[in-house]
C-alpha positions, 0 to 999 in steps of 0.5 A: 520550472524546467526539470532535467533528468540527465543524472537519472538517465546516466545512473540508470545505466550504471544501476542496471548493470548490477541490479535487475530493473535497477530497483528492489521494487517493481512499483518504484522501477523504470517500468512505472515511470516515463524514462527520460521524462521523470526522476528515477532515483531519489536523493533525499526527503524532508516533510512531504517533499523529495529531491531527485539526484538531479536536484529536482524538488517535488511534492511527494504523493507516493510517500514510499508507496504509503509507509511514509505516513508522518513525513520524511525525517519525522523528528520524533521517529528519528529521535527514537531511532537514534536513541536505540541505535546507541544501544544496539540494533539486532541482539542475540536474545529478544529485546524488551521492545518487542513486548512493548510494541506488541502490547501497544498493538493489542491495545489499539487493534480490535482483533489483536490478542497476540502479535508476531513481527515481520519486515514487510507485508508479504511476510505477514500475509504468508504467515497468516495463510500458513497459520490459517491452514495449520489451525483449520487443517484445510488447504484452499484460500480465497483472496479478494485483492493483492496480498504480496509476492509469496508463492501461495498468492502469486501462483494465481496471477500472471506473474507466476513464473518460477512457481510449480503449477500445482500451487495455483489450484489452492488459491482462488482470486475473486472479485471484491464486493461480490457475495455470489462468487463467495457463496459459490466457492464455499459450495464448490470446496465445502469443508476445505477452505482455510481462509478468506483474505481481503483488504477490507477496503481498497479502490472500492468501499465495501458494500453495506453488509459485505464485511459482515457477510464475510464474517458470517460465512467464515464462522459458518464454515470454520474458515479463518477471516483475515484482513490485510491491513497493510495499507489501511492500518495506521491510515483510516484509523489507528486500529485499522479499517476493522475499527472504522467498519466495526468488523473484527477478523480472526487474523490481521496483517499490518505494515507500511505506515507502522514504522514511517518508512522503517521495514516492519510489519505484524500479524496479529489475531486471536490467541488460539490461532496465534499459538500455532506460531509455536508449531508452524515455521515463521522465524527470521533473524531480523524479526526483532530488529530494534530500530524498526520496532522503536520507530513503530512505538514512536509512530503509535505514540505520536498518532495517539498524542497528535491528531494524525489520523484526523489530519490525513482525512482533512488533507485527503478531503482537501485534495479530493474536493479540488480534484473533483472540481477540476474534473468537472471543470475540464469535462473529464468525468468520463476519463478519470474519477477518484475512488477510495477514502480521503487518506488514500485515494486512487485515480481511476483512468478510463479509455477515451475514444481511441486513447487507452487508459495507460496512455492517459495515465502516463500523460498525467504522470509526465504533466504532474512532474512538470509541475513539481508533483511526484504521483503514480495516480494516488493520493498517499497523503502524509501528516507533514504535507503542508498547505503550500504542498496541497496548494501546489498539487491542485495547481499541478492538477489544473495544468495537467487536466487542461493538457489531458482535456486538449490531448483527448480531443486531438492526439494523446500521442502528440502530447506524450513524449514517451511510451506509455507505462503498463502495470506489473499486473492488475492487482485491484 
């Protein structure tokens, strides 16, 4: 079906007059989509699909950048939100719901003995680092992935404008799965590393013994091990990747899928470390906002009563099997590959001849959109994705890969109707 983006283009101009980048989130902005050849504003979502402001319909493989784990307008979550809405949203004292959710998280997450809530991932990763520094009395932090926009982390990236230059010397961004660099940094800053923070799994799986190695070296040096489970939590396993890999950190950060789209996150961990919350400053008016907490309780209840996690694995496996089959069919194994585990997989695009990976990925996004699939090159599957949705995704890949195969043999630029997108910065 031919898709038009007239309303998106018009509204973009209006939005840019009042909102920088016309978006609250870099990854949702015009910088990450081919302007004029893609939707830029969403009108509504239902199940595993979304409709843009031009009324184009798509199977959504982005799912709000992963928070939408059950699907848009999930009836159980919506019912919980509406029930709490009739009682009030934010109160002058804590609500009982805060304790109810904290107890549920302690029940399902191996590392959780105490809990505090935030509104997004950056809130709780920053809280974890502040806790670790307060608990250990040390300054330096080792970061093995992407951990949010706060100064402690972003100071060590290329997006560090507006941050005092002194900050970056305390954060050491190192490659994942490399034991040697970890050993070296502990030797260089002996006795002064407060925390090692990492996504226990991201685009790559942990090598055999890697997470155990980190657990051991942190114990040896009295360093706090922090798992950033903003993505992996409520997706690979209800208790997170720490449950999947059977390695328990000192602190953990959860978010995204916790509320099926509602803004909520949590830092959890050992009671003796979490008690430092009484000494550090981590406080926000909306930390106990009840609609998000009610939504999170409903998400956990549904995941415990239905086979949600198993369904995410099955749907992801169906997609990965189909995509890998098509990669082989179109001889694209040197151009694109799937990485990760089935509930969240990432397409890794590579340069091909004179064509760089960003040009090829942009062509991928354009062609998938033509076939009714919204994708940024990831499989962010949700519980509501139907077999019809998944079949449409595979058909979209069939068409898209056939175009890419022809384009790289000729001229990608002839097939590409716009400038290639570029990443905000390399995060994994």
